[in-house]
C-alpha positions, 0 to 999 in steps of 0.5 A: 499499500505504502508504495502505491500510495507514495507514487499516486503522490507523483501523479498528483505533485503540484500543490499536494500536502501532506497533512501539515506538511507540504510535499516539496519540504517534506521531499527535502527534509525527510530522507526516507521519504524522498528515498520512496519517491525516487526509487519509484518515480520511474517504474510506476504504473497506476493500472499495473496493479489490481487492488482496489485503491480507495479515495475520496472526492469532495466538489458540490455534486448538486451543482455537477449533476445540474449542470450535466451539458457543461464542458467546463470544469469545476473545483474539487479535491481529491484524497487518499491515505498515505501509509494508511494513516495520514491524509494526502490531498490534491486540487483538481477540477471535475466534470460530467463526460459522457453522452449516453450516461451524462444524459440518463445517469443521477451520477454521470461518469466524471473526467478529472483534471489534474492541470498540466501546466503545473506538472513539474516531472515530464513523466507525468504530463500524460495523466492530466486528464482522466476519465473515471467511470461511476454508478449510472444511480445508486444502490448495490444492483448498479454496483454490479453493472459497475463492476460487470463493465470493468471486468469487460475491460479486464477480459479485453486486457487478457486477450490484447495488449492493445486496449485501454487499462483499468483500476478499480476504485472505491470512492467516497464523495463529499457534497461540499454544497451540503451545509453539514458536509458529511459523507453522501454516498460511497460507490465503486468506480475505475479510472480508465488509462488516459490514451496518451499514456496508452498510446505511449504504452503501444509506442504510437500516437492518436489519430483523430482525423484520418480516413481509413478502410477495414483493409488498412487495420491488422487483421489481428486487430480488426478481428479481435475488435469485432469478435471481442464486441460480438463476444460481449454482445456490443453492438454500440461501436464502429471501427471506420465511424471511430464510434466509442473507438480510438485509432492509433498510429506506430511511431515511426517514419515508415510509408505503411500506415497501419492504424490500430483500433481500440474500443472502450465504452462497455456498459451497453452490451449483453454482458453487462446488460444494465436496464437502460441499454436497448438496441439501436432501432435500425438493427435486426435484434430486440434486446441488448442480450442478442449477439449480432456481429458488426465486423467486416465481411470477410472469408471465413477462413482469414477468422480463424487464427483470432478465433484460435486465440479466443480459445487459448484464453477461454479459461483465463477469461472464465477465471477472471470472473469466477474468481472475483470476490466483488460479483454477486452470484447473479451477476457471475451467473449471468456473465458465465452464462454469457460466455458459455453461449459465445463458446457454444458458437465457437465450437459449431463450425457451421454456426460461427460461419452463419455469424461472422458473415450474415450480418457483416459489414 
């Protein structure tokens, strides 16, 4: 825990306070603290740890919830425990984000702003803003939807490194708009790896304007994205239109353009199955739990190497869900059953050929 928190301090470096001590003063005066920071500065990976990180966020959530349509950040403070005994805090900005969930959820997802211009360490500048996904509404049922989406990200991490990593949080929200300032609610949430940090990890950069066709994406990438979304029952994405999708290009001087599609936002799918998720009217399905393949139309044979990867990772995907101490029995049964139905299709060559060719794009 101490190593984790020391390094999160680095993320929140500017204007950091440690109890009654200024961070810089403590760094200069306390040799053990300084050594702990220095020894971990260049190796810390916030998203390489599966433990639950506990934080507190203080802000006027009454105003935040009322202004769901704004792109402006409002003042907030983030707090967490240092060495399980001392509180650390940092001034940040927060705003509501997302499209559907911002308009339809009582608690919209947030973007946390750690002002980039005040970050002194170059290695931290890719962490100036981070997306935080929280519960759509209060209650243990919505905790389970949130956790299910978190595990979908972890499933994709198992299948490919070309994916957003996530970090599970337990968040206490203090509404500073209330006179008493008591804890209003405590919920699970998760941070999504910043796009710039992911691009650096993949030796790539973000492309936001170029037009691509399916053939430019490597088969291993376009097939992985398409089949994974079929596995989880997600139709709310588009590789070419970049809907719930980021496109990365490699950091090289080659004349060949090889883009990578990186999907995100997985609440609107059958394996999560929240009550607000319904299929688009133009799709030939009536329920979000019905699978529909939305990948490119190609010969079945070209998909086989990717299908073999799903068979090879089958045990790991099941173990991820089975071993969770956070998912309820009901959630586990639903997610495991959804995996079962996917692998039943994969085990039937005739069926999988039909699924990959009838509704392809």
